[in-house]
C-alpha angles and dihedrals in degrees: 000000000000092000090050091052091051090051091052091050091051091051090050091049090054088064097240117167117250091247095051145296121323117257117259099184118075137168105064110231089006097054122197125184120230114219114214136166113279088238121024119223107247113253094006123132111209131212114245115223116195112198118203117196130222124252112296094009130103130239090244092054093045094051090049090050094052092042092234090123089079096057099086093051088052090052089240105117149344111254132199122180109183127189124241128227119291114241128210091275091056095253124130118234145169121234091230109140139347086261096053137060127324092097093158094049094237089144101205115186096240094163089062092043098050092037089052091053090053094046093049094048091049088053096052110028134055095258121161100240090209092055107060108137134182125202121181140169126221106318086015089053090054088049093050088057091050091050089053089051095050106026102038086132091077107016115087099183143358131204111196118186116201093346129114138225123252116311087223110038090198090069091061112081110160114192090222138001120290124200110244129199110184114196120188139161111234091218095050108139096179099056099011120221090236142165080219125001141195086239108072121333100277136060129203094291092045090052095054090042090053092051092045086060093046091050096043096246130151126263103249131079127214124208110250104188134278132272133204102225106134114077097202095054123073121240130352097333099166110088114198124205129177126209114239127239099020121154119253092260097039112059117162117202133174124208106193109195101209112223096000123131132216095296110038116201103236124201131209093286094067102077095045090049092048094046092046089054091049091048091050090052104046113128115266 
């Protein structure tokens, strides 16, 4: 009897629902696996981090690259890293923008798909509804911008790396401000830093300028210190600047990674810096 009671206590500590365990697979015929701590902290609401991969990569690989895969084991966040649709060349993509990357014109409704993942996880797990974050690389960065345009009702902040805002700003009509952290290597020759690029109509500066307008910010940026995030570049190579006059829930920040290419090699400082930025920009 005593061993049975201990087992029941352990199950309760894990945060299971009375009618059974919470689901971990979401997305229907495009299944994605939610990663959660092995044992939830009782009474805690967790941030949800949605990881969006680059063109031709998988969610698993992208989460490992960012370092977000470790967050559940550290009891810091729930993480889901879904896969996009496979195109005719066998590469997975997100239908983010006319510039990137539905090259085969399959036109999947990825806003509905990713939004559905978020909604379903919010319904079944102890997620802090004010701390839903999206981080994406390249094509996934483009997609994170589109999610901010169309699901500003649930997304508190996005952190695109080497992706760009909407080619046509008029197509982006967020229902409320979204915090934006744009990260970009200044030597990126795949999705160039800008100011204008052959991919889309905006570069890194155009992307933050566009979102400053969406969020009702000012027009100037203020330096906000440097970070040492890239292991192959000497010193504090990541130059941060913050857009002036933004509302409390709509900060727009640029991290220019001086000398980095399309795939920066991040060290151990990256995930703590990213998660601190997300934490500082949850909705209040």
